[in-house]
SEZABA-368358 format. One record per residue (C-alpha): residue in three letters; y negated, x negated, z. Coordinates in steps of 0.2 Angstrom, whole numbers, plus 5000, padded with zeros to 4 digits. Layout:
ALAYXZ/...
//
This chain:
MET452754105336/GLN453853975340/PRO455253955325/LEU457153955331/SER457453795324/SER456353715340/ILE457853725353/ARG456853625366/CYS455853745377/GLN454553695369/ARG447955595231/THR448055565215/VAL446455505209/ILE445555625195/PHE444855515181/VAL442855535184/THR441855595170/ALA440455465173/PRO440655275170/ILE441555215185/TRP440455065189/ARG438955185196/ALA440555245209/ILE440855045213/GLU439155045217/MET439155185229/THR440555095237/ILE440554915235/HIS439554915253/SER440754975263/ALA442054865257/ARG442854775272/HIS444554695263/ARG445654715249/ARG447254645242/PRO447554685224/PHE448154575211/PHE448254605194/CYS447754565177/SER446154625168/THR446554745154/SER446154725135/PRO444654785127/VAL444654725109/ARG443654585098/TYR442354685085/GLY441654585072/ARG439354615073/ILE439054775074/SER437754875081/MET437554935098/LEU437255105091/ALA438755095079/LEU439555065095/ALA439155155108/LEU439155315094/SER440555305083/GLY441755145087/ALA441755145106/VAL443455265105/GLY444455165094/MET443855015101/LEU444255015118/ALA445855125116/THR446954955117/GLY446454925136/THR448354885141/ALA448254715149/ALA448954715168/ALA449954595179/GLN451354735180/SER450854795163/THR452354835150/THR451154885134/ALA450154805122/GLY448854855110/ILE448354825092/TYR446554815086/GLY445554755071/SER444354785056/ALA444554885039/PRO443454915025/ALA442755065029/SER442955225018/ALA443055405023/GLY444555475030/ALA445255295032/THR446855255046/VAL447855135052/THR449755175058/ALA450755055068/GLN452555105067/SER453855015079/ASP455554945075/ASN456355105084/GLY455255245073/PHE453755275086/THR452255305077/ARG450455315081/THR448655315069/ALA447155305073/PRO445555325063/VAL444355185056/ASP442555205059/ALA441255195053/SER440955025056/GLY442654955049/ARG443454945068/TYR445155035074/ALA446155025088/ILE447955065096/GLY448255055117/ASN449555075127/LEU451055025114/PRO452655005119/VAL453154825116/GLY454054765102/THR453754735083/TYR452754845070/THR452354875054/VAL450554915052/THR449954985039/LEU448055055031/GLN447855195022/ARG446655295013/GLU446755475005/GLY448355485012/GLN449155335002/ALA449755175011/ALA448455035004/GLU448754885014/THR450254865025/ARG450754695039/LYS452554705045/ASN453254585057/ILE451754615070/ALA452654565087/LEU451654615102/ARG451254515117/VAL451254625134/GLY449654665140/ALA448754585128/GLY447754655112/THR448354585093/ASP447254585080/VAL447854645064/SER446354665051/PHE446354725034/GLY445454685017/SER445354555005/SER444454415015/HIS445754435030/ALA447454405017/SER448054225022/SER448654125008/GLY450554145013/THR450254345007/ALA451054424994/THR450354554986/LEU451554714978/GLY450254844970/THR449154894982/ILE450154854998/THR450154685005/VAL451354615016/THR451254465028/GLY451754395045/ASN451154405061/ASN449354365063/ILE448854355082/SER447154245085/PRO447454125094/VAL446054175106/ASP446054345114/VAL444454405118/SER444854555127/ALA445554475143/THR444854405156/ALA446154365167/SER447354195167/ARG449054225162/THR450654145153/VAL451854235141/ILE453354175135/THR454454285124/ALA456354295123/GLU456154165106/GLN455454035115/LEU456654065129/GLN458054015116/ARG456953865110/LEU456653785126/PRO457553675139/LEU457453775154/ALA458453825171/ARG458754015168/SER457654095180/GLY456054175182/GLU455354035192/ALA455953905179/ILE454954015167/ALA453254045178/LEU453253845181/LEU452653825164/SER451053925169/PRO449453785177/GLY449253795196/ALA450953835198/VAL452153715209/GLN453753735217/GLY453553775235/SER454753705250/GLY456453675247/TYR456653775264/PHE456153965254/GLY457153925238/ASN456353935223/ALA455154015229/ILE453353975221/SER451653925223/PHE450253975213/GLY448353925214/GLY448553835234/ALA449254015241/GLY450754025250/VAL452454075242/THR452554235251/GLU450854285243/ASN451654315225/ALA452154495218/TYR453654505206/TYR454054655193/LEU455454715183/ASN454554845168/GLY453154885180/TYR453954905196/LEU453954785210/SER455554675213/SER454754565227/ASN455854525241/PRO455754685252/LEU456054615269/THR454854435266/ASN454054445252/ILE454654285248/GLY455454285229/GLY456054405222/VAL457454495210/THR457354455189/LEU458254505174/PRO459954425166/TYR458854295156/GLY459754365141/ALA459054525143/ILE457054475146/ASP456054485131/GLN454554435139/GLN454054355154/GLU451954365159/THR451554245174/TYR449854295181/THR448954135191/GLY447154235194/GLY445954365187/TYR447054525190/SER446254675186/ALA445954825200/ARG447454905192/TYR448554825205/GLY448854725219/ARG450054675233/SER449554485226/ALA448354325233/GLY449654195222/GLY450154235207/VAL451454385200/LEU453054355190/SER453354525179/GLN454654525167/VAL455054655151/GLY456754705147/LYS457354705130/ARG457454875123/GLY458554955107/THR457654975089/ASN458255065075/GLU459454935071/TRP461054885080/HIS461254705087/PHE462354625099/GLY462654445103/GLY463354335116/GLN463354165124/MET464454065135/LEU463653925143/TRP464553755153/ARG463753645163/PRO465253505166/LYS465453405182/SER465753265170/LEU463953245164/SER463153285182/SER462453155192/ASP462753125210/TYR461453145224/LYS460752975232/ASP461452955249/VAL460152985265/PHE459952855277/TYR459052855293/PRO457352785291/ASP457252585298/THR455452615302/PRO454852455318/LEU454252565333/PRO452452595336/SER452452495353/SER453452445367/ASP453152625374/TYR454252725361/SER456252685359/TYR457252775347/SER458252925352/LYS459852845344/PRO459452655345/LYS460852615335/LEU460552735318/PRO458952665310/GLY459652615294/THR461452695293/LEU462052815284/TYR461352995287/ARG462253095275/SER463453045260/ARG462953125245/LYS463953035230/GLY465253155223/ASP463853305228/LYS463953395211/ALA463753575205/TRP464653635189/ASN464553805182/THR464953915167/VAL464054085162/PHE464754215151/SER463254345143/ALA463354475130/TYR462254595125/VAL462254755112/GLY460654885107/GLY460355015094/PRO459955185089/LEU460955325097/ILE459755445088/GLU458755365074/ASP457055355077/LYS457255455093/LEU458355365107/PHE459155215109/VAL459855095120/PHE460054925127/LEU461254855137/ALA461554665145/ALA462754585158/GLU462954405161/GLN464454325173/GLU463954185181/ARG465054055190/LYS464653915201/ASP465653795211/GLY465253625220/VAL465553525234/SER464153465247/THR464753345262/ALA463953385279/SER462653255288/ARG463253145302/GLY462253255315/ALA463053445308/SER464053535318/VAL465553555306/ILE465753385298/GLY466953385283/ARG466553425263/ASP466053595258/THR466853645242/TYR466053815237/ARG466053935224/VAL464554065220/ASP464754205206/LYS463354305201/PRO463654455192/LYS462154535184/VAL461854705173/TYR460454765164/ALA460354945156/LYS458555045145/VAL458855185138/ASP457255245128/TRP456755415123/ASN455455435110/ILE455155625112/ASN453855635099/ASP452455525095/SER451455595109/ASN452855585122/ILE453955435129/LEU455255425141/GLU456055265147/PHE457255245159/THR458055055168/GLY459455015178/VAL459654825184/LYS461054785195/ASN461154605204/ASN462554545215/ASP462954375223/ARG464554315232/GLU464554135241/SER466054055249/GLY466853905253/ALA467753785264/TYR467853605272/SER468853475271/ASP468853315280/PHE467653185279/SER467153055293/TYR465452935296/PRO465652785305/GLY465452805326/VAL465852995324/ILE467253065333/ALA468553085318/ARG469053265317/SER469953355305/ALA468653485296/SER470253605291/GLY469853765298/ALA467953775294/PHE467253885281/ALA465453905275/ASP464754085276/THR465254205267/VAL464054305257/LYS463754475248/VAL462254495242/ASP461754675231/ASP460354735222/ARG460054895212/TYR458454945202/TYR457955115194/ILE456455125184/GLY455955285176/LYS454255285167/TYR453555425156/THR451955405144/SER450955555135/TYR449655525124/ILE448555695130/THR447355635115/ASP446855495105/ALA445655455119/LEU446555535132/THR448355425140/PHE449355455155/SER450955375161/ALA451855395177/THR453055275185/TYR454455305197/GLY455655185204/LYS456955165220/SER457955015225/GLN459254965235/GLN459754785243/SER461154745256/ASP461154565262/TYR462854525271/ARG463054345279/ASN464254295292/ASN465554135296/PRO467154175301/SER467254045315/LEU467454095334/ALA466653965342/PRO464853925347/TYR463753815338/LEU463253665343/TYR461653575341/ASN461253385343/ALA462953325345/ASN462253155343/ARG461253205361/GLU462953215371/ASP463153105386/PRO464252955377/ALA464752915393/ILE465753075391/THR466353055371/GLY466352875372/GLY464652845361/GLY465452955348/GLU465353165343/ILE466353295347/HIS465953445335/ASN467053615332/ASN467153705316/GLN465853825317/THR464653795303/SER463253925306/THR461854005318/GLN461554155312/SER462254315304/ARG461654465298/ASP462254635288/GLY460654715283/GLU459954865270/ASN458254875262/ARG457555025252/THR456155055242/HIS455255175233/GLY453655205225/LEU452655305214/ARG451155245202/LEU449955365190/ASP448955295178/LEU447555395168/GLU446355315156/TYR444955405143/VAL443855325130/LEU442155415134/GLY440855315122/SER440755115126/HIS441655145141/THR443555155144/LEU443955225161/ALA445255215173/SER446155275187/GLY447655295198/VAL448855305212/ASP449955165216/ASN451055205230/MET452555085239/TYR453755115252/PHE454955015262/ASN456455035274/ALA457454915282/ASN459054945290/ASN459654835302/GLU459054705298/GLY458754525307/ALA459954385314/LEU461354385325/THR462054235333/THR463554165327/GLY465454155336/PRO465354205354/GLY463354275353/TYR462554095358/THR462353925354/TRP462453745365/SER460853635361/TYR461353455370/ASP459953335375/ASN459353205387/LEU457853165395/ASP457053045409/PRO458053125424/ASN456553125434/VAL455453215421/PRO455553435421/ILE456253475405/SER454853635404/ASP453153635413/THR452753775404/LEU454553855407/GLY454753785426/VAL456153715421/GLY456653555433/PRO457153395429/ALA459153355424/GLY459453225437/GLY460853135437/ASN460853015421/GLY459753125410/TYR460953225401/TYR460953395398/VAL461453565388/TYR460653725387/ARG461353895381/GLY460254005368/VAL460354165363/PHE459554245348/LYS459754415341/THR458354525332/ALA459254645323/THR458054785321/SER457554945310/MET455754935303/SER454755025286/VAL453054995278/ARG452055115268/GLN450755035256/LYS449555175247/ALA448155135235/TYR447055215222/PHE445855115211/LEU444255155198/GLU444055025181/ASP442855035168/LYS443054935153/TRP441254915147/GLN440854855129/ILE439154815132/ASN438754755113/ASP439854675100/ARG440354505109/LEU440154565128/LEU441454655139/LEU441254695157/ILE442754745165/LEU442154805184/GLY443454925196/VAL443654945214/ARG445254945223/ASN445655015241/ASP447354985248/LYS447955055266/PHE449354965273/THR450455045288/ASN451854955296/PHE453055035308/ASN454454995320/ASP456055045325/ALA455555175333/GLY454655245319/LYS452955215329/VAL451255125320/TYR450954945329/VAL449654915311/GLU448755015303/SER447354935291/GLY446355105285/ASP445555075270/GLN445154905260/TRP443954905247/ALA444254765235/PRO442854735221/ARG443354655206/LEU442354605190/GLY442754505174/ILE441854465159/SER442254395142/TRP440854345127/ASP441454315112/ALA440254185108/PHE440254185088/GLY440854355086/ASP442354295078/SER443554245093/SER443354055089/LEU442554025105/LYS442854145123/VAL442054125138/TYR442454215153/GLY442554265172/ASN443054315185/VAL442754375205/GLY443754495216/ARG444554505232/TYR446254525235/TYR447254615250/LEU448754565256/ALA450054665268/LEU451254625280/PRO452954645275/ASN454254725285/SER454954555293/VAL453354545304/ALA454254685315/ILE455554575319/ARG455354455334/GLY453654565336/ALA453554755336/SER455454785339/PRO456554715352/SER457054545352/THR458154395362/LYS457554225360/THR458154145378/SER458853995385/GLU459753935402/TYR459953775405/PHE461353655415/THR462053475418/TYR463953455413/THR465353345417/GLY466353365403/ILE466553435383/ASP468053525377/ALA468753495361/GLN467753635353/GLY466153555360/ASN465853675374/PRO465253605390/THR466253595405/GLY465753575424/LEU464253675421/THR462753665436/PRO461253775433/ILE459753675433/PRO458453765445/VAL456953865435/ASP455353905447/PRO455154095440/SER453154075448/VAL452753955431/GLY453854015415/VAL454554155409/SER456154225418/CYS457254365410/SER458354345427/GLY459054215434/ASN459154035424/VAL458954135409/VAL456954085402/SER456154135388/SER454654045381/ASP453954195371/ARG454654335384/GLU456054405372/CYS457054475385/GLY457654605373/GLN456654725380/GLN455554875370/PRO454054815367/ASP452454905371/VAL452054945353/ALA450154985358/SER449654795361/VAL450854715347/ALA449454685337/ALA447554705338/HIS446854865336/ASN445354805325/LEU446554685315/LYS446154645296/SER447254635282/MET447354455273/TYR446354435261/GLN445654305249/ASP444254295238/GLU444454215220/PHE443054155208/MET443654075191/VAL442554045174/GLY443353945160/PHE443153965140/ASP444653955125/LYS443953875110/THR445053865091/LEU445053695082/GLY445353745065/SER446653875062/ASP448153775068/TRP447653735087/VAL446653795103/THR446053705118/GLY445153755134/ALA444553705151/LYS444353845168/PHE443953805184/THR444553905201/TYR443853945217/ARG444854015230/ASN444354055248/LEU445354125261/GLY444454235271/THR445654325284/THR447254295289/ILE448654375301/ASP449654265314/ASP450254275330/VAL449754205347/CYS450954175361/ASP449854125375/SER449754245387/ASP448854145401/LYS447154145391/MET447354335392/ARG447654335409/THR446154195412/LYS444954345402/LEU445754475413/THR445054395429/ALA443654355421/ILE443154535417/GLY443754595434/VAL445454665431/ASP446854575440/PRO448254525430/SER449554555439/THR449254735437/VAL449354715419/ASP450754705408/VAL450254545398/PRO451554545380/GLY451854355377/CYS451254365359/VAL450254475350/ILE449954505331/PHE447954445329/ASN446554385317/PRO446354205319/GLY444554135322/GLU443954345324/THR443554445339/ASN445154535344/SER445254685354/PHE446954745363/SER447554885373/LEU448554845388/ALA449854945399/ASN449554955415/LEU450954915426/ASP450655055436/GLY450755205423/SER448855245426/GLY448355215409/ARG447955045399/THR446554915398/ALA445454865385/LEU445154675382/SER444154585369/MET444854395366/SER443554305355/SER444054125348/ALA443254045360/ASP444354145374/TRP446054075366/GLY445353915365/PHE445053895348/ASP443753795339/LYS443853835322/LYS444253995311/ALA445754005300/LYS445253905283/ARG446153885266/LYS445153835250/TYR445953785234/LEU444653725221/ALA445553675203/LEU444953635187/ASP446453665170/LEU446253585154/PHE447653635140/LEU447753605123/GLN449053735114/HIS449853715095/PRO450553905092/PHE452353915085/ASP451953915065/GLY453853935062/THR454153765061/TRP453353675079/GLU452453715095/GLY451553645110/ARG450553645126/ILE450253515136/ASP449053575152/TYR448253465166/THR447753505183/VAL446753425194/SER446653535210/ARG446153505230/ASN446953635243/PHE446453595260/GLY446053695277/ASN447153725294/THR448253865289/GLU449353865274/GLY449654065271/GLN450954175280/VAL452454035281/LYS452353855288/SER453153735275/ASP453153565285/ILE454353645297/GLY455153775287/GLN454853895296/ALA454954065285/ASP454354175303/VAL453154275292/SER451454285298/LYS452354235314/THR452054045312/GLN452153925327/ASP450353885321/TRP448853985332/ASP450154015344/ALA448953925356/ALA447353815353/ALA448353645355/LEU449353685342/MET447853695332/TRP447053525339/TYR446853435322/SER447553545312/GLY446453515296/GLY446753425282/TYR447753425265/LEU448953565264/ALA450953605259/ASN450453645243/ASP449353545238/ARG449553435223/ARG448153335216/HIS448653305197/GLN449853405187/ILE450153375168/LYS451453505159/LEU452153475143/TYR453253585133/GLY453553625115/SER454853635102/TYR455153555083/GLN456053615070/ILE456553425062/ALA457653495048/PRO458253705044/GLU459553685052/TRP459053575068/LEU457653605083/ILE457253485098/ALA456453555111/GLY455553465128/ASN454953525146/ILE454053385153/ARG453153385172/VAL452153235181/LEU451653295198/SER450953205211/GLY451453205228/THR451353325240/PRO450553265258/LYS451653225274/SER451353285293/CYS451653215307/LEU452153315322/GLY452353245339/TYR452053265358/VAL450053245363/SER449553055367/ILE447653045362/ASN446453005373/GLY447352905386/ILE448553055389/SER450453005395/GLU451753105383/ASN452853115402/SER451253235409/ALA450953415410/ALA449553375396/GLY450753285383/ASP451553455381/PRO450253595387/VAL451253725379/GLY453053685379/TYR453253675361/GLY453953485361/SER453453365347/SER452453515338/TYR450553435339/HIS449453365329/THR449653195334/CYS450653025333/ASN450652865342/GLY449152905352/GLN448152945337/PRO447653135328/SER448553145313/ARG448153275301/PRO448953355288/GLY449053225275/ASP448553075288/ALA450453015287/GLY450252975268/ARG450853065252/LEU452553075246/PRO452952985229/TRP452453065210/THR453853145202/LYS454153145183/ILE455353265176/VAL455953275158/ASP457053405150/LEU457753385131/GLY458553505121/LEU459653515103/THR459953665094/TYR461153675079/ARG461053835068/PRO462353805054/GLU461653895035/PHE463553965035/ALA463354085048/ASP461654115042/LYS460954065056/LYS461654185068/LEU462854045077/ALA461753905089/PHE462753755097/THR461553685110/LEU461453535122/GLN460153525134/GLY459753375144/PHE458953415164/ASN458053285172/ILE458653155159/PHE458152985168/ASN459153065182/GLU457253005196/ARG458153075211/LYS456553065224/PRO456253175239/LEU455153315237/GLN454753355257/VAL455153235272/ASP455653275290/SER453753285300/ILE454453285319/TRP453853135326/GLU454753115343/ASP456353205349/ASN455753205366/HIS454353115376/TYR454252945369/LYS455852955361/LEU455552945341/SER456653035330/ASN457952965319/THR457453075307/TYR455653085305/GLY455053025287/MET456853055280/GLY457053165265/VAL457453335267/ASN457353425251/PHE457553335235/THR457353335214/GLN458853365207/PRO460053255198/ARG460253245180/TYR461453365173/THR461853435155/VAL462153635148/LEU463153645133/SER463353815125/VAL463553915109/SER462954085106/TYR463054225091/ASP461654345088/TYR461854505075/
//
């Protein structure tokens, strides 16, 4: 679908009693698509034991740790101990929860599905404690090796009678996992210099890169689009319920662990083809703890952004001229003085309400951010916005250990966002000076609330059941108080009227909204250990409801867009808009209204078998079935996926049987649903119209006066009424829901293959390598070439004038799609099959990602930690995903790509999130008992540039109808008479960001008091992260902003903080 910014016309599954892999064999042949996303569970590492012993006596204990998963909130403990009759191992958490497992005849034990926390693990013989390991900190989704016996005692172990006390003893290589993930703990968050966000934590992971600045802080994982990720809070989905861009995270001080998955998710989980950000919040223990922190980011220690200038690029030939010949090399936007400063106050308290039984943890955070931002000279209001943002957050967690077999948990999260601002005067040379007094930035009020309950029952040593239910509510209000219309392209106003300057008003925004989203979901998991198999089945259902979501036009309900063109050339052949005549200056009135309601139902169930084939080889075999159903504002279904089977296979080989070398692999299919926002401008009514005029004057508010309508030929374009036209037939009518999407529509899916190894180097280091291959199998977008449908109707003997042909339909690019179109006489419907060739496409949708990740790590040993990752990758094809970064189009699965064949000519190349090289280094070092230094370094190669112009290849004149064959203006992959594939225009420069921190914890305060100094981007590298890709404003009129930076690295800033933790 053409973006708005293009302003010219242009049931419960019962556990099975046979190994699930047999079921997979029976169902895999009928697999169609699928979409899960998650991580593999964690079987355990074993010593060299016989297959017979494993199958007959050791399987229950050894396999009970199967908990690793991208939304997991639990962990496991396993290990070895001297075998003796009646020997058991007991794990007791710091809140009194206790579980016991027997030591089998092979000397192995395992305890799974444990709440994350710190544990004391005790080996008991004949009812007496023989050895004890204290302070065992579990990592979410992983198994921790806690072994007993003299052979496992370290040199730092102290023996007290028959009891041995030691610290945490986590094997650096987890042979029980096959997924690719990074876990960052609360202790690391205290040490490392990171921006206070889940996204900043996720960027520590290999293959994770910052997405386009048009989409905020959204991240691309492994070449996927920014909408293809999943967010979780204590096991409940917290992704943006409308668009799936970003999600809600915990207050920073409430994060216990963040698990970031970059691939290899098991069949237990879905809703992602990119990555997963899963946060586990802190919980109360048997000791009361409290604390607080104050952070200050001073204005005086923050650097300015660089000024932005119009590019001064030579004209490619005499055929071209700049839209504004005097602008190249001049100031576009003054950024000196543009700074932000903030303060954050946070506090927490946690402890027992009833010792060993009932616990509470509460955390609150208040952030206030102030700043100054100067508008560009082309903005509707030219001034300096002094803004304020308030972000209060609250987190509450209650845990009830009903007994050692039953646990009940409750989580509550409330995040608010309040934004406002006011403009002061600022002027640019050559622009008519006008007071910005009375102009305001948008007022924003966003509220997010999450309520999550989880029940876990350890029915027997071999059978575990859990149920998670959650619900959320999000409200999003955005509006501008000005009643004036927004002015597009004030720099293209007729200079004969303005005197060469520009006339603006106090409207700073084009759209307002007042929407609400609600979600609720239920997840049921059942896990049973049977011999050498750990069998799992479950249900994973989510429901999304949106009310009044979409956009309205600010001010009087319309905008004005100024432009100029050769007075004898039609403004749009496609829409039938004639030439402007006169001196070529014209204006059009735009109306945009999309607010509507809609809902999505996502249901899934899965089957999984974790099969410990022998003491070294583990297989995780699973299958997931996802069903997605999308409803419009009238509650009618417009997309229904049916069964989508997604097989998953993970393998882990403990090569030497001692966890020193793990070779692992993963292969799987991952399906992705269409979010609610797809119904906007598709399955529900919407209005996007234009009405063209010439004018003789402009009043003080920028409104054109002396309007004369420019004639429109209704037989050529899509006329709503009179001279009102719509490029996508969006005239506010209720769409025919049965023709919105192809009846055989397939959900977007991606296949992934991953293989790698992890290897210990001595006792302190671990290294590894991983190869990843991802291939997009099917995608969903919209196509808006109704003429091609009419041509096909004619070819099959149907008069197109008797059929209601939609302007845009949702389809699978590159596939044969079947549609049902309503007959205009009410006699029924006409079936229409459209192949890729019928649309004029000569290629299928393509996106491939290949990457090699290398790492070297030194886990924290009480003194220092460090990790370095190097990733070399390629991300190429003709489809980025569900959004289009090069022009900032966030119309999920309705981008302008695939709208018509001409838009896809020469579209194959390197995609927007392609970074060839990534080097990431982070760590900390205790340089003295009271002093710690830390760093985080990212060195990244630049992303590819794009150039989008009019069609000018093979001697085609831009002024001809062939120069703009579908009326989208400067949107084709040709520039200066040559094809311009993504990346042909070059690449952006490398970025090198260095963040450092220094922490002082004085001995006199028992190290509970901390003073921290953190510097971000200390070398103040201020480079563009993205540039304008629109080559022309009109035929042979080069855009003055092409190649100009639109998103930049954040300048250097400093954060000072003081904290106290008791």
